[in-house]
C-alpha positions in Angstrom: 4.9 74.7 -148.9 6.6 72.4 -151.4 8.4 69.5 -149.8 9.6 66.6 -151.9 9.6 63.4 -149.9 11.4 60.2 -150.9 9.7 58.1 -153.5 11.3 54.9 -152.1 8.7 52.4 -150.9 10.3 51.8 -147.5 10.8 55.5 -146.9 7.1 56.2 -147.9 6.0 53.5 -145.4 8.2 55.1 -142.6 6.7 58.5 -143.3 3.2 57.1 -143.2 4.0 55.6 -139.8 5.3 58.8 -138.2 2.6 61.0 -139.7 -0.1 58.8 -138.3 1.5 58.9 -134.9 1.9 62.6 -135.1 -1.8 63.2 -135.9 -2.9 60.7 -133.3 -0.9 62.4 -130.6 -2.0 65.9 -131.6 -5.7 64.9 -131.7 -5.4 63.6 -128.2 -3.4 66.6 -126.9 -6.1 68.9 -128.4 -8.7 67.3 -126.1 -6.7 68.6 -123.1 -6.0 72.0 -124.7 -8.2 75.1 -124.9 -6.4 76.1 -128.1 -5.5 73.6 -130.8 -1.9 72.9 -131.7 -0.6 74.8 -134.7 1.3 73.2 -137.6 4.6 74.7 -138.7 6.5 73.5 -141.8 10.2 73.5 -142.6 12.2 72.5 -145.8 15.6 70.9 -146.4 17.3 72.9 -149.1 14.0 74.5 -150.2 12.2 71.2 -150.0 14.4 69.4 -152.6 15.7 66.9 -150.0 12.6 66.7 -147.8 11.7 68.6 -144.6 8.7 68.2 -142.3 6.3 69.8 -140.0 5.8 70.2 -136.2 2.7 70.9 -134.3 3.3 73.4 -131.5 1.2 74.1 -128.4 -0.7 77.4 -128.4 -2.4 76.9 -125.1 0.2 78.3 -122.6 -2.2 77.8 -119.7 -1.9 74.0 -119.9 1.4 73.7 -121.6 4.8 75.2 -120.7 5.9 74.1 -124.2 5.0 71.2 -126.4 6.0 70.1 -129.9 5.2 67.0 -132.0 7.7 66.9 -134.9 7.9 64.8 -138.0 10.6 65.0 -140.6 12.1 63.1 -143.6 15.5 63.9 -145.2 16.7 62.0 -148.2 19.5 62.1 -150.7 18.3 60.2 -153.8 21.1 61.2 -156.2 23.9 62.1 -153.7 27.0 60.1 -152.9 26.1 59.6 -149.2 25.7 56.6 -146.9 22.2 57.8 -146.1 19.3 57.1 -148.4 16.6 58.5 -146.1 16.0 59.4 -142.4 12.4 59.6 -141.2 11.4 60.5 -137.6 8.8 61.6 -135.1 10.3 63.3 -132.1 8.1 64.9 -129.5 8.4 66.5 -126.1 5.5 67.7 -123.9 6.1 69.9 -120.9 2.9 70.7 -119.0 2.7 73.9 -117.0 1.6 72.2 -113.9 4.7 70.9 -112.1 2.7 68.0 -110.8 2.1 66.6 -114.3 5.1 64.8 -115.9 6.8 65.8 -119.1 7.3 63.1 -121.7 9.7 62.6 -124.6 9.3 60.0 -127.4 11.4 59.5 -130.5 10.9 56.9 -133.3 13.0 57.0 -136.4 13.9 54.9 -139.4 17.3 55.3 -141.0 17.6 53.8 -144.4 21.2 53.3 -145.6 22.2 52.7 -149.2 24.6 49.8 -148.8 24.1 48.7 -145.2 21.3 47.4 -143.0 18.6 50.0 -142.2 17.5 50.4 -138.6 15.1 52.0 -136.1 15.8 54.2 -133.1 13.0 53.8 -130.6 12.9 55.9 -127.4 10.5 57.0 -124.7 11.1 58.5 -121.3 8.9 60.0 -118.6 10.3 63.3 -117.2 8.6 64.4 -114.0 9.6 67.6 -112.2 7.9 66.0 -109.1 7.9 62.3 -109.1 4.7 60.3 -108.5 5.1 56.6 -108.1 1.7 55.9 -109.7 2.8 57.7 -113.0 6.1 55.8 -113.1 4.4 52.4 -112.6 1.7 53.2 -115.2 4.3 54.2 -117.8 6.7 51.4 -117.2 3.9 48.8 -117.1 2.9 50.0 -120.6 6.5 49.8 -121.9 6.8 46.3 -120.6 3.6 45.2 -122.1 4.4 46.5 -125.6 8.0 45.5 -125.7 8.0 42.1 -124.0 11.4 40.5 -124.2 13.0 43.8 -125.5 12.2 45.7 -122.3 15.3 44.7 -120.2 17.8 45.7 -122.9 15.9 49.0 -123.7 15.7 49.9 -120.0 19.4 49.2 -119.5 20.4 51.3 -122.6 18.0 54.0 -121.6 19.3 54.3 -118.1 22.8 54.6 -119.6 21.9 57.1 -122.3 20.0 59.5 -119.9 22.6 59.4 -117.1 24.3 62.7 -116.4 27.8 62.0 -115.1 28.5 65.6 -114.0 25.5 65.5 -111.7 25.5 61.8 -110.9 21.8 61.5 -111.7 19.4 60.7 -114.6 17.2 62.9 -116.7 13.8 61.4 -116.2 12.5 58.6 -114.1 11.7 56.0 -116.8 13.9 55.3 -119.8 13.4 53.1 -122.9 16.0 53.2 -125.6 16.6 50.8 -128.6 19.4 52.0 -130.8 20.2 50.5 -134.2 17.2 48.2 -133.8 16.3 45.7 -136.5 15.6 42.0 -136.9 15.4 39.7 -139.8 11.7 40.4 -140.1 11.1 44.0 -141.5 7.3 43.6 -141.2 7.4 42.8 -137.5 9.9 45.6 -136.9 7.5 48.1 -138.6 4.6 46.8 -136.6 6.5 47.0 -133.3 7.6 50.6 -134.0 3.9 51.5 -134.8 2.4 49.8 -131.8 5.1 51.1 -129.5 4.3 54.7 -130.5 0.6 54.2 -130.1 1.0 52.6 -126.7 3.3 55.4 -125.4 0.9 58.1 -126.7 -2.2 56.5 -125.2 -0.5 55.8 -121.8 0.8 59.4 -121.5 -2.6 60.9 -122.3 -4.1 58.5 -119.7 -1.6 59.8 -117.1 -2.4 63.4 -117.8 -6.1 62.9 -118.0 -6.1 61.1 -114.6 -3.9 63.7 -112.8 -4.9 67.1 -114.3 -8.0 67.6 -112.2 -6.6 65.9 -109.1 -3.2 67.7 -108.7 -4.3 71.2 -108.8 -2.6 72.7 -105.7 0.7 74.2 -106.7 3.1 75.6 -104.1 6.1 77.9 -104.7 8.3 74.9 -103.8 6.6 72.9 -106.6 7.3 75.7 -109.1 11.0 75.9 -108.0 11.3 72.1 -108.4 10.0 72.4 -111.9 12.4 75.3 -112.7 15.3 73.2 -111.4 14.2 70.2 -113.4 13.7 72.2 -116.6 17.2 73.6 -116.1 18.5 70.0 -115.8 16.6 69.1 -118.9 18.1 71.9 -121.0 21.6 71.0 -119.6 21.2 67.3 -120.6 19.8 68.1 -124.1 22.4 70.7 -125.0 25.5 69.1 -123.5 24.9 65.4 -123.8 22.1 64.5 -126.2 23.7 63.0 -129.3 20.5 63.2 -131.4 20.1 67.0 -130.8 23.8 67.7 -131.6 23.7 65.6 -134.7 20.7 67.4 -136.0 22.4 70.7 -135.5 25.6 69.7 -137.1 24.0 68.2 -140.2 22.2 71.5 -141.2 20.7 74.7 -139.8 17.4 74.7 -141.5 15.3 73.4 -138.6 16.9 74.9 -135.5 13.6 76.0 -134.1 12.2 72.5 -134.4 15.3 70.7 -133.1 15.3 73.1 -130.1 11.5 72.7 -129.6 12.1 70.3 -126.7 13.5 73.1 -124.5 11.2 74.4 -121.7 10.3 78.1 -121.6 12.2 79.1 -118.5 15.3 77.8 -116.6 17.5 78.9 -113.7 20.6 80.6 -115.1 22.5 80.5 -111.8 21.8 76.8 -111.4 23.0 76.1 -114.9 26.1 78.1 -114.4 26.9 76.3 -111.2 27.3 73.1 -113.2 30.1 74.6 -115.3 32.6 73.4 -112.7 31.2 69.9 -112.7 31.7 69.0 -116.4 34.8 67.8 -118.1 36.7 70.2 -120.3 36.0 71.6 -122.9 32.3 71.2 -121.9 32.8 74.0 -119.3 33.2 76.4 -122.2 29.9 75.1 -123.7 28.0 75.6 -120.4 29.4 79.2 -120.1 28.4 80.0 -123.6 25.0 78.6 -123.1 24.5 80.9 -120.1 25.9 83.9 -122.0 23.3 83.4 -124.7 20.3 83.2 -122.3 18.6 86.4 -121.4 18.5 87.8 -117.9 14.9 86.8 -117.4 16.0 83.2 -118.4 13.2 82.9 -120.9 14.0 80.4 -123.7 12.1 82.1 -126.5 12.6 81.5 -130.3 15.5 84.0 -130.6 17.2 82.4 -127.6 16.7 78.9 -129.1 18.4 80.0 -132.3 21.3 81.4 -130.4 21.6 78.2 -128.3 21.5 76.1 -131.5 24.4 78.1 -133.0 26.3 77.9 -129.7 26.1 74.1 -129.6 26.9 73.9 -133.3 30.0 76.1 -133.1 31.2 74.4 -130.0 31.4 70.9 -131.6 32.9 72.3 -134.8 35.7 73.8 -132.7 36.0 70.8 -130.3 35.3 67.7 -132.4 36.8 65.5 -129.7 34.1 66.6 -127.3 31.5 64.5 -129.3 33.1 61.5 -127.5 31.8 63.0 -124.2 28.1 62.8 -125.3 25.6 60.2 -124.2 25.5 56.9 -126.0 24.2 53.4 -125.8 26.3 50.2 -126.3 25.5 50.3 -130.0 27.3 53.0 -132.1 25.7 54.9 -134.9 27.1 57.5 -137.2 24.4 60.0 -137.7 26.4 63.0 -138.8 28.8 60.8 -141.0 25.8 59.3 -142.8 24.9 62.8 -144.2 28.4 63.4 -145.6 
């Protein structure tokens, strides 16, 4: 597949960063899997303006769903604010409800006439919380981020809070938005080492727990289903990154929606319709309407949900103000215009 990536020196360096992290994570995940992850490619305008690839889990005994995505979109000769956007975004949902899910996102946004910046995120998402996992994950975040940790935790706790349910998605949150210093070399090194540390730590958590937490009750399964429903709810009604990706183009809907778990509880999702601020009640209802009776989130359903979110925000542009945010504002969609 022909994908033309940016020939800009900084964009090339950013792509090298995220590709190395992608391959590192996939190699380590394959050691836990009976079937290797499979690479799937996508193109932006037939590859002219970039694209990317994602590695998807094929071992559905160990993984509920898992995807490790890398992309780069660039506009070399277009009159846009954005010069290039390069990212790795990954979510791992194990099948065993006693093993935590994990989300990580590291991106580099290169603007033509303004300061370029990183977006650095990591969050542990257990269906059933184990204090040892939380301590292990947060210890690693503190070690790698040092004096940046307190700000990142504060912003992460804010971003992943769900007002309608008065609770958070996940148990540990790290979020640096619009991050840069006066030393580009150190910023690059921090993004690289942060990604490596998160990957190594998560693999350590899974490796330690997978042969120990093998008893799974019906209650455990229900707790996982409930949490997966909450995860989908947060991603599709609050997550600014997901919505921005869907509004910019429709050429990677499967990849953008790759974070969604395979099954949710439709009745539980519908019950939250009355808890959200208008017009988000319409969005929740439309999400429910586009999920099959068996509540499986397969590829066709993901495409329907992507269109559902896209059309909702085209119709209700003011609803974008209801989405999650940190204290630092960015203009992802506007950068592409």
